[in-house]
Structures are given as C-alpha cells and as structure tokens.
Rosetta silent file (secondary structure, phi, psi, omega in degrees, C-alpha in Angstrom):
SEQUENCE: METIVEVDFEGMEPSESVRSAVDAGVERLEKRFGRITACRVAVKGPSDHHKTSGLYAIHIVLALPDGKQVIVDRTPPADKRYSDLHFALNDAFKRARKGLEGQVRRMEGMVKTLEEEPIGAVTKLDDGFGFLQTGDGREIYFNANSVLDGDFAKLRVGSRVAFAEEAGEKGPQASTVKLLGRHGMRL
SCORE:     score description
SCORE:     0.000 S_00000001
   1 L     0.000  144.606 -176.199    0.000    0.000    0.000 S_00000001
   2 L   -79.083  -24.365 -179.756    1.236    3.468   -0.844 S_00000001
   3 L  -128.705  168.669  178.062    0.036    5.146    2.366 S_00000001
   4 L   -75.187  145.894  177.177   -0.452    4.225    6.003 S_00000001
   5 L   -68.371  125.646  176.581   -3.823    2.807    7.001 S_00000001
   6 E   -90.927  128.504  176.624   -5.886    5.545    8.680 S_00000001
   7 E  -123.567  119.449  178.358   -7.956    4.331   11.609 S_00000001
   8 E  -109.900  137.187  176.952  -10.435    6.742   13.200 S_00000001
   9 E  -109.914  125.533  179.688  -12.248    5.985   16.416 S_00000001
  10 E  -121.294  125.180  178.123  -15.611    7.660   16.939 S_00000001
  11 L    73.591   19.514  177.961  -17.476    7.427   20.230 S_00000001
  12 L  -160.066  162.213  179.323  -14.844    5.222   21.821 S_00000001
  13 L   -77.905  141.480  176.154  -11.267    5.313   23.036 S_00000001
  14 L   -58.735  143.302 -177.171   -8.519    4.345   20.558 S_00000001
  15 L  -134.550  131.733  178.290   -7.363    0.774   21.045 S_00000001
  16 H   -68.746  -33.457  179.646   -4.168   -0.889   19.862 S_00000001
  17 H   -67.230  -37.412  177.098   -5.872   -4.299   19.670 S_00000001
  18 H   -69.010  -42.504  178.968   -8.521   -2.848   17.319 S_00000001
  19 H   -59.798  -41.560 -179.995   -5.831   -1.058   15.303 S_00000001
  20 H   -70.798  -33.204  175.949   -3.901   -4.331   14.912 S_00000001
  21 H   -66.313  -38.409  176.859   -7.118   -6.191   13.905 S_00000001
  22 H   -65.019  -45.427  178.998   -7.727   -3.510   11.247 S_00000001
  23 H   -59.394  -39.799  179.169   -4.131   -3.821   10.021 S_00000001
  24 H   -66.136  -40.057  178.097   -4.559   -7.605    9.785 S_00000001
  25 H   -63.921  -42.610  179.066   -7.802   -7.175    7.808 S_00000001
  26 H   -66.140  -38.410  178.892   -6.146   -4.737    5.395 S_00000001
  27 H   -62.387  -40.011  177.227   -3.190   -7.100    5.002 S_00000001
  28 H   -64.224  -39.118  178.169   -5.568   -9.928    4.023 S_00000001
  29 H   -65.009  -39.638 -179.923   -7.194   -7.640    1.440 S_00000001
  30 H   -66.747  -29.210  176.817   -3.798   -6.706    0.016 S_00000001
  31 H   -65.785  -34.693  178.814   -2.917  -10.377   -0.446 S_00000001
  32 H   -76.646  -36.908 -176.241   -5.980  -10.721   -2.705 S_00000001
  33 L  -144.841  100.314 -171.503   -5.411   -7.463   -4.557 S_00000001
  34 L   -77.213    4.053 -175.230   -2.005   -5.872   -4.108 S_00000001
  35 L  -105.150   28.238  174.959   -2.843   -2.543   -5.727 S_00000001
  36 L   -71.781  126.129 -176.695   -4.706   -0.846   -2.862 S_00000001
  37 L   -94.964  -26.906  178.316   -3.320    2.688   -2.750 S_00000001
  38 E  -158.099  157.063  179.423   -4.952    3.930    0.478 S_00000001
  39 E  -146.675  134.876  176.388   -7.281    2.744    3.197 S_00000001
  40 E  -130.745  130.033 -179.328   -9.346    4.575    5.786 S_00000001
  41 E  -125.298  127.772  175.557  -11.312    2.765    8.489 S_00000001
  42 E  -111.124  124.546  178.690  -13.732    4.438   10.882 S_00000001
  43 E  -107.926  112.519 -179.390  -14.712    2.461   13.955 S_00000001
  44 E   -99.624  123.982  178.908  -17.875    3.863   15.535 S_00000001
  45 L   -72.344  169.024  179.520  -18.535    2.861   19.098 S_00000001
  46 L   -57.135  137.958 -178.590  -21.977    1.962   20.394 S_00000001
  47 E  -107.496  177.883  177.568  -24.326    4.936   20.321 S_00000001
  48 L   -97.350    6.464 -179.604  -27.377    5.938   22.307 S_00000001
  49 L   -65.042  141.427 -173.824  -29.570    5.968   19.185 S_00000001
  50 L   -64.204  -27.618 -179.037  -32.685    3.878   19.702 S_00000001
  51 L   -87.911  -32.867 -175.839  -32.152    1.702   16.584 S_00000001
  52 L  -115.827   22.770 -178.260  -28.406    1.065   16.849 S_00000001
  53 E   -59.375  126.458  176.920  -27.956    1.270   20.601 S_00000001
  54 L    81.326    6.870 -176.921  -25.052   -0.886   21.723 S_00000001
  55 L  -112.049  141.606  176.455  -23.942   -1.790   18.190 S_00000001
  56 L   -86.373  148.155  175.061  -20.609   -1.058   16.517 S_00000001
  57 E  -127.170  131.880 -178.983  -20.450    0.335   12.988 S_00000001
  58 E  -117.405  127.487  177.877  -17.368   -0.061   10.794 S_00000001
  59 E  -118.642  128.528 -177.501  -16.855    2.102    7.685 S_00000001
  60 E  -125.557  133.753  173.247  -14.076    1.231    5.225 S_00000001
  61 E  -124.641  119.177  176.962  -12.877    3.199    2.192 S_00000001
  62 E  -108.934  126.337  175.985  -10.320    1.527   -0.076 S_00000001
  63 E   -96.231  134.565 -178.595   -8.668    3.627   -2.786 S_00000001
  64 L  -120.768  170.143  177.580   -7.615    1.779   -5.939 S_00000001
  65 H   -58.534  158.279  178.461   -5.734    2.803   -9.081 S_00000001
  66 H    62.071   27.410  175.647   -7.439    5.100  -11.604 S_00000001
  67 H    74.133    8.804  179.286   -9.490    6.792   -8.881 S_00000001
  68 L   -76.026  153.076  178.931  -11.657    3.724   -8.198 S_00000001
  69 E  -139.504  153.708  168.720  -12.931    3.094   -4.684 S_00000001
  70 E  -120.628  123.492 -176.861  -14.535    0.370   -2.636 S_00000001
  71 E  -120.791  126.117  172.695  -16.722    1.751    0.133 S_00000001
  72 E  -112.560  103.388 -174.984  -18.232   -0.262    2.965 S_00000001
  73 E  -138.091   90.511 -171.867  -20.568    2.166    4.685 S_00000001
  74 L  -139.204  129.436  173.611  -23.432    0.376    6.317 S_00000001
  75 L   -76.517  130.550 -176.872  -25.370    0.957    9.486 S_00000001
  76 L   -64.784  145.066  176.163  -25.624   -2.381   11.243 S_00000001
  77 L   -69.881  170.882  178.586  -29.039   -3.969   11.358 S_00000001
  78 L   -72.344   72.396 -175.894  -30.716   -4.523   14.700 S_00000001
  79 L  -127.758  120.268 -174.959  -28.588   -7.615   15.208 S_00000001
  80 H   -63.582  -17.043  178.733  -26.991   -8.227   18.593 S_00000001
  81 H   -63.359  -26.299  179.869  -23.933   -9.804   16.947 S_00000001
  82 H   -76.164   -1.395  173.580  -22.815   -6.256   16.069 S_00000001
  83 H   -80.005  -10.339  174.327  -22.432   -5.520   19.778 S_00000001
  84 L   -95.805  116.870 -175.865  -19.223   -7.579   19.503 S_00000001
  85 H   -59.280  -40.393 -178.035  -16.527   -5.358   18.009 S_00000001
  86 H   -68.919  -34.608  174.794  -14.593   -8.245   16.471 S_00000001
  87 H   -63.725  -46.089 -179.391  -17.708   -9.583   14.720 S_00000001
  88 H   -61.120  -41.629  177.942  -18.438   -6.097   13.314 S_00000001
  89 H   -63.427  -47.870 -179.199  -14.823   -5.772   12.088 S_00000001
  90 H   -61.744  -41.466  179.129  -14.832   -9.216   10.456 S_00000001
  91 H   -63.849  -43.074  179.817  -18.181   -8.552    8.782 S_00000001
  92 H   -64.010  -41.701  179.766  -17.000   -5.188    7.417 S_00000001
  93 H   -71.856  -29.391  173.856  -13.796   -6.680    6.014 S_00000001
  94 H   -64.694  -43.678  177.968  -15.776   -9.560    4.479 S_00000001
  95 H   -65.671  -37.571  177.900  -17.957   -6.982    2.713 S_00000001
  96 H   -64.178  -40.439  178.410  -14.835   -5.040    1.682 S_00000001
  97 H   -61.963  -44.972  179.724  -13.351   -8.237    0.191 S_00000001
  98 H   -64.862  -42.132  177.459  -16.518   -8.885   -1.816 S_00000001
  99 H   -64.155  -38.757  179.204  -16.637   -5.270   -3.000 S_00000001
 100 H   -66.041  -42.314  178.023  -12.950   -5.405   -3.902 S_00000001
 101 H   -61.835  -42.157  178.257  -13.431   -8.610   -5.897 S_00000001
 102 H   -64.667  -42.342  179.741  -16.302   -7.027   -7.816 S_00000001
 103 H   -65.685  -38.584  177.735  -14.336   -3.854   -8.515 S_00000001
 104 H   -63.523  -42.976  177.732  -11.348   -5.905   -9.723 S_00000001
 105 H   -60.455  -42.247  178.741  -13.612   -7.850  -12.102 S_00000001
 106 H   -65.269  -40.785 -179.434  -14.976   -4.577  -13.488 S_00000001
 107 H   -65.816  -33.461 -179.036  -11.456   -3.138  -13.869 S_00000001
 108 L   -90.050    1.012  178.151  -10.293   -6.258  -15.705 S_00000001
 109 L    72.541   25.797 -177.793  -13.391   -6.315  -17.927 S_00000001
 110 L  -101.594   39.529 -178.693  -14.585   -9.656  -16.605 S_00000001
 111 L  -102.905  136.375  178.536  -18.192   -8.582  -16.056 S_00000001
 112 L   -64.203  140.603  172.716  -21.060  -10.433  -17.690 S_00000001
 113 L  -111.989  134.795 -179.981  -22.953   -8.488  -20.283 S_00000001
 114 L   -84.192  136.209  177.320  -26.596   -9.231  -20.763 S_00000001
 115 L   -79.137  138.061  176.160  -27.785   -9.820  -24.288 S_00000001
 116 L   -70.841  145.498  173.269  -30.629   -7.620  -25.414 S_00000001
 117 L   -67.502  142.416  177.376  -33.836   -9.354  -26.362 S_00000001
 118 L   -67.021  153.816  179.789  -34.308   -9.293  -30.120 S_00000001
 119 E  -115.627  138.782  178.817  -36.871   -6.860  -31.462 S_00000001
 120 E  -140.091 -176.438  179.007  -39.355   -7.653  -34.194 S_00000001
 121 E  -129.186  140.027  178.863  -42.605   -6.400  -35.703 S_00000001
 122 E   -68.917  128.802 -179.828  -46.000   -8.111  -35.749 S_00000001
 123 E  -109.187  -30.835 -179.622  -46.855   -9.149  -39.333 S_00000001
 124 E  -142.710  141.961  174.277  -50.044  -11.225  -38.905 S_00000001
 125 E  -130.371  138.087  177.028  -52.652  -11.541  -36.171 S_00000001
 126 E  -136.685 -170.975 -176.959  -55.369  -14.152  -35.931 S_00000001
 127 L   -72.554   98.407  175.692  -57.643  -15.490  -33.201 S_00000001
 128 L    88.316    2.797  176.959  -55.264  -16.315  -30.315 S_00000001
 129 E  -155.790  172.392  178.819  -51.982  -16.340  -32.253 S_00000001
 130 E  -165.467 -178.713  177.586  -49.846  -14.305  -34.569 S_00000001
 131 E  -131.255  147.547  174.936  -46.555  -14.012  -36.412 S_00000001
 132 E  -128.850  155.687  179.504  -43.737  -11.547  -36.067 S_00000001
 133 E  -108.900  131.693 -179.937  -40.836  -10.730  -38.325 S_00000001
 134 L   -80.913  171.522  178.993  -37.325  -10.577  -36.904 S_00000001
 135 L   -62.789  -26.904  179.476  -34.683   -8.024  -37.812 S_00000001
 136 L   -95.834   12.651  172.139  -33.068  -10.562  -40.149 S_00000001
 137 L    91.453   -0.140  179.224  -36.368  -11.245  -41.978 S_00000001
 138 L   -78.444  152.628  177.920  -37.426  -14.567  -40.419 S_00000001
 139 E  -104.912  131.542 -176.455  -41.059  -15.169  -39.466 S_00000001
 140 E  -126.518  133.244  178.724  -41.737  -16.462  -35.947 S_00000001
 141 E   -77.820  147.495  168.765  -45.011  -17.802  -34.538 S_00000001
 142 E  -145.541  151.522  179.618  -46.354  -16.683  -31.155 S_00000001
 143 E  -101.619  155.474  178.691  -49.415  -17.589  -29.104 S_00000001
 144 H   -57.905  -32.949  179.339  -51.639  -15.121  -27.213 S_00000001
 145 H   -69.550  -17.526  178.892  -50.469  -16.744  -23.961 S_00000001
 146 H   -80.269  -16.214 -176.479  -46.870  -15.775  -24.846 S_00000001
 147 E   -81.155  122.892 -176.615  -47.708  -12.066  -24.810 S_00000001
 148 H   -70.860  154.975  175.158  -46.766  -10.537  -21.446 S_00000001
 149 H    60.340   21.433  178.938  -49.123   -8.446  -19.314 S_00000001
 150 H    61.658   30.305 -174.875  -52.181   -9.683  -21.262 S_00000001
 151 H   -88.242   12.414 -178.357  -51.356   -7.235  -24.080 S_00000001
 152 H   -57.764  -40.581 -178.485  -52.433   -9.505  -26.954 S_00000001
 153 H   -66.020  -22.729  179.756  -55.539   -7.369  -27.529 S_00000001
 154 H   -83.460  -14.557 -178.090  -53.322   -4.248  -27.811 S_00000001
 155 L   -69.624  143.146  174.714  -51.201   -5.734  -30.591 S_00000001
 156 L  -133.546  158.926  173.593  -51.670   -4.465  -34.144 S_00000001
 157 L   -60.368  128.976 -177.668  -49.935   -5.369  -37.391 S_00000001
 158 L    98.440  -11.503  177.895  -46.728   -3.344  -37.324 S_00000001
 159 L   -61.089  137.122  177.387  -46.478   -3.227  -33.489 S_00000001
 160 E   -88.523  135.731 -176.181  -42.898   -3.463  -32.334 S_00000001
 161 E  -136.883  151.764  168.155  -42.205   -6.221  -29.821 S_00000001
 162 E  -101.243  146.709 -174.798  -39.306   -7.716  -27.919 S_00000001
 163 E  -148.960  161.631  173.205  -39.322  -11.511  -27.822 S_00000001
 164 E  -116.498  122.958 -174.987  -37.530  -14.637  -26.661 S_00000001
 165 E   -94.750  144.197  173.360  -37.134  -17.258  -29.374 S_00000001
 166 E  -147.324  166.149  179.692  -37.163  -21.010  -28.913 S_00000001
 167 E   -81.526  126.870  176.951  -37.556  -24.062  -31.118 S_00000001
 168 E  -104.946 -178.638 -179.418  -41.170  -25.164  -31.492 S_00000001
 169 L   -64.761  -36.134 -176.271  -42.706  -28.317  -33.011 S_00000001
 170 L  -112.637   22.615  179.711  -43.197  -26.670  -36.422 S_00000001
 171 E   127.053 -168.551 -176.292  -40.277  -24.256  -36.379 S_00000001
 172 E   -67.777  143.815  176.453  -39.182  -21.219  -34.394 S_00000001
 173 E  -142.519  158.756  178.636  -41.630  -19.672  -31.954 S_00000001
 174 E   -94.895  121.491  179.650  -41.578  -16.841  -29.434 S_00000001
 175 E   -79.421  -30.525  173.642  -41.904  -18.063  -25.848 S_00000001
 176 E  -137.697  142.393  178.650  -42.445  -14.504  -24.576 S_00000001
 177 E  -132.541  128.288  179.465  -43.518  -11.407  -26.441 S_00000001
 178 E  -121.967  124.073  177.933  -43.456   -7.934  -24.891 S_00000001
 179 E   -67.190  130.754  178.746  -45.155   -4.995  -26.536 S_00000001
 180 L   -94.657  153.768  178.538  -42.764   -2.072  -26.883 S_00000001
 181 L   -78.789 -166.985  178.742  -43.748    1.554  -26.412 S_00000001
 182 H   -59.218  148.580  176.688  -43.273    4.361  -28.916 S_00000001
 183 H    61.800   22.501  177.473  -39.949    4.512  -30.711 S_00000001
 184 H    73.014   15.795 -179.716  -39.207    0.900  -29.726 S_00000001
 185 L   -76.398  141.395  177.437  -38.664    1.823  -26.079 S_00000001
 186 L   -75.796  136.686 -178.501  -39.102   -0.945  -23.566 S_00000001
 187 L   -84.677    0.000    0.000  -42.007   -0.343  -21.213 S_00000001
C-alpha cells in the first residue's frame, strides 16, 4: 500500500488491539489485490440511538488505481452480533473483500454483459396467435399466452415487440412477447 492505514475511532477510546485487527484485515485484502493505494477505516462505538444502541459500525474506504474506490458504509441492522466489536470488524472486512473482488472484475473487464432481447414487428394476427418478423427477416409464430401483461388485444400489425425465441414443433416460436412503447422503447 502506498500510504499508512488511517484508523479513526468515533465514540470510543482508541485501542491498539482494534488497530492491529484492522491492520490484519487490510493485510488480508492486500494479499488478494495488491494494488490498494490507500485505506481509511472508521470504527464507531456503540451509540445511544434507539435503533443502533449498543452496536458497533465499521466504515471502510479503499482507494484503488485510476481513482476507483470500494466503500463499505453500512449501518448495522438490529442484530446483537454487532455488539461484539470483532464480529463487526470481520463482517466489514468480508464486505470489503466482496466489493474489492467485484471492482477488480470490473477493472479487468470480466463482467457479464446481458444480451438484449431481439426486437421484431408483428406481421399477422389471428384469433389467439400471430406471427412476427425478426430483424433478419425470419417469421416467428407466437401464441396469445406468450404475450406478457395480457397485451395480446393491444397488438396491431406493425407493433414493435421484444421476444424470446425457442424451437417449437413446427419451427421457431416466441416463448415470450413484450409490446414495446413508442420509438421501440421498452415499457
């Protein structure tokens, strides 16, 4: 790490045992991801607030390269385990580890991207079924039960829809069809 770990104590006296537990937690994080540039930990002692009375709160800010940060800033739930300082510290560093892993995946470009549903246009409508044309010109069957939100009655020839395609008995069919709003916007 490029700087010293900052440990702030709020509502309690500074403690060397807590400081060493924080240092150990930061050291474990650095073993997983050695590019932490700075770390600040705030240890809040039990307060007199009616919801968090007797509970410790730990706030962690990890600075990473390129201005990225991992922030663990959570008021403990009404859970008596947070009245134990070491439990609160371990829980905060566990959350920091998970946040750090997620941030590393984003920095390395290893994040899943969701595929957009294909968009088509209704070409034929009949009693309880219809056909739509895909962007590449194929015709796909759909049933009234496949149309989400009971919007089959709202469909018109030319309506733009998003759909999920699957193989049917007689060729491709849409398992779900969602009516799109104006300009092809998803509702």
